[in-house]
N, C-alpha and C positions, 0 to 999 in steps of 0.2 A: 881335175878331171870331173869331179861330180858338179862343180859349179858350172862348167861350160855345158853339161848335159841338161842342168836345171834351167840355164839361161835359154837354151835352145827350145825346151819345153815352155818356158814362159813366153818367149817370142813367137812360138807357133800359136799359143793360146790367146795371147794378145798382140796381134799384128800391128797395132798402132804404135807400140813401143819398138820402133826400129832402132838401129845402131846410131843414127843422127840424133834422135831424141835423148837416147841414154847418154851419149857424149854431152849434150846440152845440159842434162840434169846433173851430170858429174862436174861439169865446169861451173854450173850455178852453186851446187853445194860447195864445191871447194872455194869459190869466191866468198860465200857467206862465212864459212869457217875460218878463212884467212882474215876476214874483216873483224870477226870477233876475237881472233887471237892477237891481231894488231891493236885492237883497242886496249885488251888487257895489258899489252906490254908498255 
């Protein structure tokens, strides 16, 4: 509950970070993390 409120405040304060940009960032970070894990394995 607190995270959603914090996210809404963050989104209102920084309108450039819309949902699509957040999704792209999560996918990018996930890809980098997956690449690192795959290299170690």
